[in-house]
C-alpha positions in Angstrom: -44.2 91.2 43.6 -44.2 88.9 40.7 -45.2 85.2 40.8 -42.8 82.8 39.1 -44.6 80.0 37.4 -42.9 76.8 36.2 -44.1 74.6 33.3 -43.1 71.0 32.6 -43.5 69.5 29.2 -44.3 65.7 29.5 -43.6 63.4 26.7 -46.6 61.6 25.0 -47.4 58.1 26.1 -50.0 55.4 25.6 -53.4 56.3 27.1 -54.7 55.4 30.5 -57.2 52.5 30.5 -60.9 53.3 30.3 -63.0 52.8 33.4 -66.6 52.0 34.6 -67.1 49.3 31.9 -70.6 47.8 32.4 -73.2 45.6 30.7 -76.2 47.8 30.0 -78.5 44.9 28.6 -78.1 41.2 28.1 -80.8 39.2 26.4 -81.0 36.5 23.7 -77.9 36.7 21.6 -77.1 40.4 22.0 -75.6 42.5 24.7 -75.0 46.3 25.1 -71.9 47.7 26.8 -70.7 51.2 27.9 -67.6 52.7 29.6 -66.0 56.1 30.4 -62.9 57.8 29.2 -61.7 61.5 29.7 -59.8 63.4 27.1 -57.0 64.1 29.6 -56.4 60.3 29.8 -55.0 60.3 26.2 -51.6 61.4 27.6 -50.7 64.1 25.1 -51.4 62.0 22.0 -54.6 62.0 20.1 -57.0 59.1 20.8 -57.6 56.9 17.8 -60.0 54.1 18.9 -61.2 51.7 21.6 -60.7 47.9 21.4 -63.3 45.6 23.1 -62.1 42.2 24.2 -64.0 39.2 25.6 -63.6 35.7 27.1 -66.1 32.9 27.7 -66.5 30.1 30.3 -65.4 27.7 27.6 -61.9 29.2 27.6 -61.6 31.7 30.5 -57.9 32.3 30.2 -58.0 33.5 26.6 -59.1 37.1 25.7 -60.2 37.6 22.1 -60.8 40.9 20.2 -64.6 41.5 19.9 -64.8 44.8 18.0 -63.0 48.2 17.4 -65.0 51.3 18.3 -64.3 54.9 17.1 -62.7 57.3 19.5 -65.8 59.4 19.9 -68.0 56.5 21.0 -68.4 55.2 24.6 -70.8 52.3 24.0 -71.3 49.3 21.6 -73.5 46.3 20.9 -72.1 42.7 20.6 -73.7 39.6 19.1 -72.9 36.6 21.3 -72.7 32.9 20.4 -75.5 30.7 21.9 -75.0 28.8 25.1 -72.0 30.8 26.4 -71.3 33.2 29.3 -69.3 36.3 28.3 -67.0 38.7 30.2 -65.7 41.9 28.7 -62.9 44.5 29.0 -61.8 47.5 26.9 -58.6 49.2 25.9 -57.8 52.7 24.4 -55.3 53.3 21.6 -53.4 56.4 20.6 -50.4 57.0 18.4 -48.1 55.8 21.1 -49.8 52.5 21.5 -52.4 50.5 23.3 -53.4 51.1 26.9 -53.6 48.6 29.7 -57.0 46.8 29.8 -59.8 48.1 31.9 -61.2 46.1 34.7 -63.4 43.3 33.3 -67.2 43.4 33.8 -68.3 42.3 37.2 -71.2 40.2 35.8 -71.3 37.8 32.9 -73.8 37.9 30.1 -75.2 34.4 29.2 -76.7 33.7 25.8 -79.5 31.3 25.0 -79.2 27.8 23.6 -79.6 27.0 19.9 -79.0 24.4 17.2 -75.5 24.2 15.7 -75.0 26.9 13.1 -72.8 24.7 10.9 -71.4 21.2 10.3 -67.7 20.1 10.6 -65.5 21.3 7.7 -62.6 19.4 6.0 -64.5 16.2 5.5 -62.5 13.7 3.4 -61.4 10.1 3.0 -57.8 9.0 3.6 -56.6 6.0 1.6 -53.6 5.2 3.8 -55.0 2.0 5.3 -55.6 -1.1 3.2 -59.0 -2.8 3.9 -60.5 0.3 5.7 -62.6 3.3 4.8 -61.0 6.2 6.8 -63.2 9.3 7.2 -61.7 12.5 8.6 -63.0 16.0 9.6 -62.0 19.1 11.6 -63.5 19.1 15.2 -65.9 22.0 16.2 -64.8 24.1 19.2 -67.0 24.3 22.4 -68.3 27.8 21.6 -70.0 26.4 18.5 -71.8 23.5 20.3 -74.7 25.9 21.3 -76.2 23.3 23.7 -75.6 20.2 25.7 -75.1 16.6 24.3 -73.1 17.8 21.2 -72.0 15.0 18.9 -71.2 14.0 15.3 -73.3 11.8 13.0 -71.0 10.1 10.4 -72.6 8.5 7.4 -71.1 6.5 4.4 -72.3 4.4 1.5 -70.8 2.8 -1.6 -71.1 4.9 -4.7 -74.2 3.8 -6.6 -75.6 1.9 -3.5 -78.7 3.1 -1.7 -77.7 1.6 1.6 -76.5 4.2 4.1 -74.4 3.4 7.2 -74.0 5.8 10.1 -72.4 6.1 13.6 -72.6 8.7 16.3 -69.3 10.1 17.7 -69.9 11.7 21.2 -66.3 12.9 21.8 -66.3 16.3 20.2 -62.4 16.2 20.0 -62.4 13.1 17.7 -61.5 13.8 14.1 -61.6 10.5 12.3 -63.6 7.2 12.0 -62.4 4.0 10.4 -64.7 1.4 8.9 -63.5 -2.1 7.9 -64.3 -2.9 4.3 -63.5 -5.8 1.8 -62.5 -4.0 -1.3 -59.3 -2.1 -2.3 -59.7 1.5 -3.5 -63.4 1.4 -4.0 -65.5 4.6 -4.3 -67.7 5.9 -1.4 -69.8 8.9 -0.4 -69.4 10.2 3.1 -70.7 13.1 5.3 -70.5 14.4 8.9 -73.4 16.1 10.7 -73.2 18.3 13.8 -76.0 17.7 16.4 -76.8 18.8 20.0 -79.7 18.5 22.4 -81.9 20.8 20.4 -81.4 18.9 17.1 -79.3 18.9 13.9 -77.3 21.8 12.6 -79.4 24.4 10.8 -77.7 23.5 7.5 -77.4 20.1 5.7 -74.1 18.3 5.7 -72.1 18.1 2.4 -71.8 14.6 0.8 -68.1 14.1 -0.1 -66.9 11.4 -2.6 -63.9 9.3 -1.5 -62.2 5.9 -1.7 -61.4 3.1 0.7 -57.7 2.3 1.4 -55.2 1.7 -1.3 -52.7 -1.2 -1.5 -49.4 -2.1 -3.1 -49.6 -1.8 -6.9 -49.7 -5.0 -8.8 -47.4 -3.9 -11.6 -43.6 -3.5 -11.5 -41.4 -1.3 -13.8 -39.2 -3.4 -16.2 -36.0 -2.9 -18.1 -34.6 -0.2 -15.7 -31.2 1.0 -17.0 -28.8 4.0 -17.2 -29.9 6.4 -19.9 -27.1 6.3 -22.5 -28.1 9.8 -23.7 -27.4 11.4 -20.3 -23.8 11.3 -19.0 -23.2 10.3 -15.4 -21.6 13.1 -13.4 -20.3 13.3 -9.9 -23.7 14.2 -8.6 -26.3 13.2 -11.3 -27.4 10.4 -13.6 -30.2 9.7 -16.1 -32.3 6.5 -16.2 -35.0 5.0 -18.4 -37.5 2.1 -18.1 -40.7 0.7 -19.5 -43.9 2.4 -18.3 -46.5 0.4 -16.3 -50.3 0.0 -16.6 -51.6 3.0 -14.7 -55.2 1.9 -14.3 -56.8 1.9 -10.8 -57.1 -1.9 -10.9 -53.4 -2.4 -11.7 -52.2 0.3 -9.3 -54.5 -0.7 -6.5 -55.1 3.1 -6.1 -54.5 6.3 -8.0 -51.3 6.3 -10.1 -49.0 9.2 -9.1 -45.8 8.4 -11.0 -42.5 6.7 -10.2 -39.9 6.8 -7.5 -36.2 6.3 -8.3 -34.3 5.0 -5.3 -30.6 5.0 -4.9 -28.1 4.1 -2.1 -24.4 3.4 -1.6 -23.5 -0.2 -2.3 -24.1 -2.4 0.8 -25.5 0.6 2.8 -29.2 0.5 1.9 -30.6 1.1 5.4 -28.3 4.1 6.1 -27.9 5.9 2.7 -31.2 5.3 0.9 -32.6 8.3 -1.0 -35.6 8.7 -3.2 -36.4 10.9 -6.2 -40.1 11.3 -7.2 -40.8 11.3 -11.0 -44.3 12.7 -11.3 -46.0 11.8 -14.5 -48.6 14.4 -15.7 -52.1 13.1 -16.3 -51.8 13.8 -20.0 -48.9 11.4 -20.3 -50.3 8.5 -18.3 -51.0 5.3 -20.1 -53.4 2.5 -19.1 -51.1 -0.3 -20.5 -47.3 -0.7 -20.9 -46.4 0.6 -24.4 -43.7 -1.2 -26.3 -40.8 0.2 -28.2 -37.7 2.3 -27.5 -39.5 5.6 -28.1 -42.0 4.9 -25.3 -39.5 4.6 -22.5 -40.0 6.6 -19.3 -37.0 8.8 -18.5 -35.9 10.4 -15.2 -32.9 12.2 -13.9 -31.6 12.1 -10.4 -29.5 14.9 -8.8 -27.7 14.9 -5.5 -25.9 11.6 -5.9 -22.9 11.0 -3.6 -19.7 11.6 -5.5 -16.8 9.1 -5.9 -19.1 6.2 -4.8 -20.4 2.8 -5.9 -24.2 3.3 -6.3 -27.1 0.9 -6.6 -30.5 2.1 -7.9 -33.9 0.8 -8.8 -37.4 2.2 -9.6 -40.9 1.6 -8.3 -44.4 2.7 -9.4 -46.4 4.6 -6.7 -50.0 5.5 -5.9 -51.0 7.9 -3.2 -49.7 5.8 -0.3 -47.9 2.7 -1.5 -45.0 1.7 -3.8 -44.8 -1.4 -6.1 -42.2 -4.0 -5.8 -38.8 -2.8 -7.1 -37.5 -3.2 -10.6 -34.1 -4.7 -11.4 -31.2 -3.1 -9.7 -28.6 -1.0 -11.7 -25.0 -0.6 -10.4 -22.8 2.3 -11.5 -20.1 4.5 -10.1 -19.9 8.3 -9.8 -16.7 10.1 -10.5 -14.8 12.3 -8.1 -16.4 15.6 -7.1 -15.9 18.5 -4.8 -16.2 17.8 -1.0 -19.0 19.1 1.2 -18.5 21.7 3.9 -16.2 20.9 6.7 -17.9 19.6 9.8 -17.2 22.7 11.9 -14.9 25.8 12.1 -13.9 27.3 15.4 -11.6 30.1 16.6 -9.8 28.5 19.4 -7.9 31.6 20.5 -7.8 35.3 19.5 -5.0 37.7 19.5 -4.7 41.3 18.4 -3.4 40.3 15.0 -4.1 36.6 14.6 -6.6 33.8 15.1 -5.8 30.1 15.9 -8.4 28.1 14.0 -9.5 24.5 14.1 -11.9 22.7 11.8 -13.3 19.2 11.2 -13.0 17.2 8.0 -15.8 17.4 5.4 -18.8 15.2 6.2 -18.7 13.9 2.6 -15.3 13.8 1.1 -16.5 13.0 -2.4 -13.0 12.0 -3.5 -9.4 12.1 -2.3 -8.8 15.2 -0.2 -5.9 17.2 -1.5 -5.9 19.9 1.2 -7.7 22.9 2.6 -8.1 26.6 1.7 -8.1 29.2 4.4 -9.2 32.8 3.9 -10.9 35.8 5.3 -12.8 39.1 4.6 -12.8 42.2 6.7 -16.2 43.4 7.8 -16.7 47.1 7.8 -20.2 48.0 9.1 -22.7 46.6 6.6 -20.1 46.0 3.9 -17.6 43.1 3.5 -14.2 43.6 2.1 -12.4 41.6 -0.6 -11.6 37.9 -0.2 -8.1 37.3 1.0 -6.7 33.7 0.5 -4.4 33.3 3.5 -3.4 29.7 2.8 -4.1 27.5 -0.2 -1.6 24.8 0.5 -2.7 23.3 3.8 -2.3 19.4 3.7 -5.3 17.2 4.0 -4.2 15.9 7.5 -3.9 19.4 9.0 -7.0 20.7 10.8 -5.5 23.6 12.7 -3.8 26.8 11.5 -3.1 30.4 12.3 -4.3 33.4 10.4 -2.0 36.4 11.2 -1.3 39.8 9.9 -4.7 41.1 11.0 -5.6 44.5 12.5 -6.4 44.9 16.2 -10.0 45.2 17.4 -11.4 44.4 14.0 -14.2 42.1 12.8 -13.4 39.4 10.2 -15.3 36.7 8.3 -13.2 33.6 8.3 -13.8 30.7 6.0 -12.3 27.3 5.2 -12.9 25.0 2.2 -11.9 21.4 1.7 -10.4 20.5 -1.7 -10.1 17.5 -4.0 -8.6 17.3 -7.5 -12.0 18.6 -8.8 -11.8 21.8 -6.8 -12.9 23.4 -3.5 -16.1 22.6 -1.8 -18.6 24.9 -0.1 -17.1 27.3 2.5 -17.8 27.2 6.2 -18.0 30.8 7.6 -17.6 32.3 11.1 -17.3 36.0 12.1 -14.6 36.7 14.7 -13.2 39.9 16.2 -9.5 40.4 17.0 -8.6 41.7 20.5 -7.2 45.1 21.5 -3.4 45.2 21.2 -3.1 46.8 24.6 -5.1 44.2 26.5 -3.5 41.7 28.9 -1.8 38.6 27.4 -3.2 35.2 28.4 -0.9 33.1 30.6 0.0 29.6 29.3 -0.2 26.7 31.7 2.1 23.6 31.6 0.0 20.4 31.6 2.4 17.4 31.2 6.2 16.9 31.3 7.7 13.8 29.7 11.4 13.5 30.6 14.2 11.6 28.9 17.9 11.4 29.4 18.8 14.3 27.1 15.4 15.7 26.3 12.0 16.7 27.6 8.6 17.1 26.0 6.3 19.8 27.4 2.6 19.9 26.8 0.8 23.2 27.7 -2.6 24.9 27.3 -4.7 27.9 28.2 -7.1 27.6 31.1 -10.8 28.5 30.6 -10.4 31.7 32.5 -7.6 32.8 30.1 -9.4 32.0 26.9 -11.2 35.3 26.5 -7.9 37.3 26.8 -5.4 38.2 24.1 -3.3 35.3 23.2 0.2 35.1 21.7 0.7 33.9 18.2 3.8 32.0 19.0 5.1 30.0 22.0 8.7 29.2 23.2 10.3 27.2 25.9 12.7 28.9 28.4 14.8 26.8 30.7 17.7 26.9 33.1 19.6 24.6 35.4 18.6 24.6 39.0 20.4 27.4 40.8 21.1 29.5 37.6 19.5 32.9 37.3 19.4 33.4 33.5 16.7 31.8 31.4 17.7 30.4 28.0 15.1 30.5 25.2 14.9 27.5 22.9 14.4 28.6 19.3 11.8 26.0 18.4 8.4 27.7 18.2 4.8 26.5 18.5 2.2 28.3 16.5 -0.7 25.8 15.9 0.0 23.1 18.4 0.5 23.1 22.2 3.7 21.0 22.8 7.4 21.7 22.5 10.6 19.7 23.0 13.9 20.6 24.5 17.0 18.6 23.4 20.7 18.4 24.3 20.1 18.4 28.0 22.5 16.9 30.5 21.5 13.6 32.1 20.7 13.3 35.8 20.3 17.1 36.1 17.6 19.3 37.6 16.1 21.9 35.3 13.4 24.6 35.6 11.3 25.2 32.5 8.5 27.7 31.5 6.4 28.4 28.4 6.4 32.0 27.2 3.6 33.5 25.0 4.8 36.1 22.5 2.3 38.4 20.6 4.2 38.1 17.3 6.8 35.6 16.1 10.3 36.6 17.1 13.5 34.7 17.6 14.8 37.4 20.0 14.9 36.0 23.5 14.8 39.6 24.8 11.5 40.4 23.2 10.0 43.3 25.0 6.5 41.7 25.5 5.8 38.1 26.5 3.8 36.3 29.1 5.5 33.4 30.9 3.8 30.4 32.6 4.7 29.3 36.1 8.1 27.5 36.1 8.1 23.7 36.5 11.0 21.7 37.8 12.1 18.3 36.4 15.1 15.9 36.6 16.5 14.3 33.5 17.2 10.6 33.8 20.5 8.8 33.4 23.8 8.4 35.3 25.4 11.5 36.8 26.9 13.0 39.9 23.5 13.6 41.5 21.8 10.5 40.4 24.6 7.9 40.5 24.3 5.4 43.4 27.2 3.8 45.3 27.1 0.8 43.0 27.4 3.0 39.9 30.0 5.4 41.3 33.4 5.5 39.5 35.5 5.2 42.7 33.5 2.1 43.8 34.0 0.4 40.4 37.8 1.2 40.5 38.1 -0.2 44.0 36.3 -3.4 43.0 38.6 -3.9 39.9 41.7 -3.4 42.1 40.4 -6.0 44.7 39.8 -8.4 41.9 43.4 -8.0 40.6 44.8 -8.5 44.1 42.7 -11.6 44.5 44.0 -13.0 41.2 47.6 -12.4 42.2 47.1 -14.0 45.6 45.6 -17.1 43.9 48.6 -17.3 41.5 51.1 -17.1 44.4 49.2 -19.8 46.3 49.4 -22.1 43.3 53.1 -21.5 42.9 53.9 -22.2 46.5 51.8 -25.4 46.4 53.5 -26.8 43.4 57.2 -26.1 44.5 59.1 -29.4 45.1 56.2 -31.4 44.0 56.6 -35.2 43.7 57.6 -36.2 40.2 57.3 -39.7 38.7 60.3 -41.0 36.8 59.9 -43.7 34.2 62.1 -46.7 34.9 65.6 -46.8 33.2 66.1 -49.3 30.5 69.3 -50.6 31.9 67.9 -51.4 35.4 66.4 -54.5 36.7 62.7 -54.8 35.9 60.6 -54.0 38.9 57.5 -55.7 39.9 54.2 -54.1 38.8 53.2 -51.3 41.0 56.8 -50.7 42.3 57.8 -47.1 42.2 61.3 -45.6 42.4 61.7 -42.7 44.8 64.4 -40.2 45.3 65.7 -40.5 48.8 66.0 -37.5 50.9 69.0 -37.2 53.2 68.9 -35.9 56.7 70.6 -32.8 55.4 69.5 -31.4 52.1 71.7 -29.4 49.8 73.3 -29.7 46.4 76.8 -29.1 47.8 76.7 -32.3 50.0 77.5 -35.6 48.6 74.9 -37.1 50.8 72.2 -35.0 49.3 70.8 -38.1 47.4 71.2 -41.7 48.0 73.4 -43.4 45.5 70.5 -45.7 44.7 69.3 -44.5 41.3 66.0 -46.1 41.9 65.1 -43.4 44.4 64.3 -39.7 44.2 64.0 -37.1 47.0 60.7 -36.9 48.8 58.6 -33.7 48.4 59.2 -31.1 51.1 57.2 -27.9 50.7 59.6 -26.1 53.2 62.6 -26.2 50.9 63.8 -23.0 49.3 66.5 -21.9 47.0 68.6 -20.7 49.8 69.0 -24.3 51.1 70.8 -25.1 47.9 73.6 -22.7 48.4 74.7 -20.9 45.3 72.9 -23.1 42.9 72.0 -21.1 39.7 68.3 -20.3 40.0 68.1 -20.4 36.2 68.1 -24.2 36.5 64.5 -24.1 37.9 61.3 -23.2 36.2 58.6 -21.0 37.6 57.1 -23.5 39.9 60.4 -24.6 41.4 61.0 -27.8 39.4 64.2 -28.7 37.6 64.7 -27.6 34.1 66.3 -30.5 32.1 69.7 -31.5 33.5 71.4 -29.8 36.4 74.2 -28.5 34.3 77.6 -27.4 35.8 77.8 -26.8 39.6 79.8 -23.8 40.6 81.2 -25.7 43.6 82.4 -28.6 41.5 80.1 -31.1 43.2 79.7 -34.5 41.7 77.1 -34.4 39.0 74.3 -36.9 39.2 73.6 -39.6 36.7 72.9 -37.8 33.4 70.5 -40.3 32.1 68.5 -40.3 35.3 68.3 -36.5 35.4 67.2 -36.2 31.8 64.1 -38.1 32.6 62.8 -35.6 35.1 59.8 -33.6 33.7 
């Protein structure tokens, strides 16, 4: 019977951590350590070395590398810093990496006290404060104090003076000391000594030369002007001026050079820039030389284009600037604009991007438009530059890039332009979507209704923005109750509003926005994504919106009533004026009456024109008014003898019955 054995090949890995780390001896400033590690713990990768680490009570959370030990060793000796308690741990390393650390030693090894081994480094004077001697140094860490009562002893004296001044600084973290002095930029000698409870450092401190604080230079550059030999460009200009006395007394410090300052006119606080003109020591002068050939010259770059500029120059020492020279005014010509403020792909489709950008931060002239282009990214290589649009107007900050390939990465750029050319491009990398992915659904936001038109604003919700978007949007609408949607041919590509015109007033409509992957005027396009429909009513007068007061039948009825009322009023006036009393002027051949006497026509008991008694024969009288009279009472009198209101027209004329005619002269006076 055969025994079947299985073998498993394990992959190599970092070693297991060493074990049984212990302190063999601890005395004075040295300690001996040992540990254990088996060859099988190397995990199928040759062991390379051990790494010993330590920490101290001064900083127990930080482990530092102490020493690297060959792979065949299992012990080491370590020299400790005085007045410190040490803990240790060890790691193993192979080709696969470093193992986890071993357990740290259970006991600490404490070293003996000692004097400091060194003094602070980096001792210097800083001339930044007028009227003070400022001494600086680098603080010493706790592990280098070596005993209790650690402090610094700072000394200083004037150069050439035997009097030494000193002060003790007991805060070991302090790194400077300031001494008030009378002079400006006077030479001193300073030093910093480390000291603890056992005494001074085992080495003497270095004596470092230095100076007290500087002050504003006494001299001012003169005759500052534009250099006629250097043309002013859209971003640069040359200047020249008389040099200053560079002595320490005149400069109140160490002369370093000049500083040309420039700013936009009336915008000093917000647009100030400075350009250092460092003068080499070989060219420095102690006094101001005279003559054209001794002018100091400097050129400034980075000026704002198409701007009114003001500029001056100052002399500088290490920390201070002199008063300014005279101010020079000049203008820079038009240049190219800076980069646009931002560029963003608002929406992505399978063959297009809808892009938006901000205007350039610095126009540097009159903007003439924008240039929009792209490059296709293929792995680590980038394709040729394709200029998609070079005619975008300066007020347009949104546009489509179409004609792209699905699921492809592109580098998009936009440049602002002036008459001087295009500025720096702003780049973004964007990937098109898959052509088979779901289309994003538009969402109607606002509806502004008129009598014959409606304006629709729409957007894409946040949850839809990661989806494939259409490159063109249309409006579809129908009257309430209709089943067929009509598509308006006005399209939106780079904006999110559309308008419907030629609508009927006072009519209810339904409208929706449809997203189409590629521009097409065909309302039956096979692929599109509609929004939810929205209902609205156009304003104006119509069958559904007209009130009773505005209805046609009501208006007609009111007009008819008005006409009837007018006829009734006319009839009433006619009946009221029929047979009205008339006043006759007295006849010339009658006897004069007394004032106030009126002649009246007498009315007989029986009225009628065929009766001889119809009127009294007295010509002074006329018939009294009787509103009940009618034409029938006069028999066959010709009605043409009367006017419209029933009064007589002139004379009576011939009577058909042959009745006696009244006095012609009296009748002719009737009006």
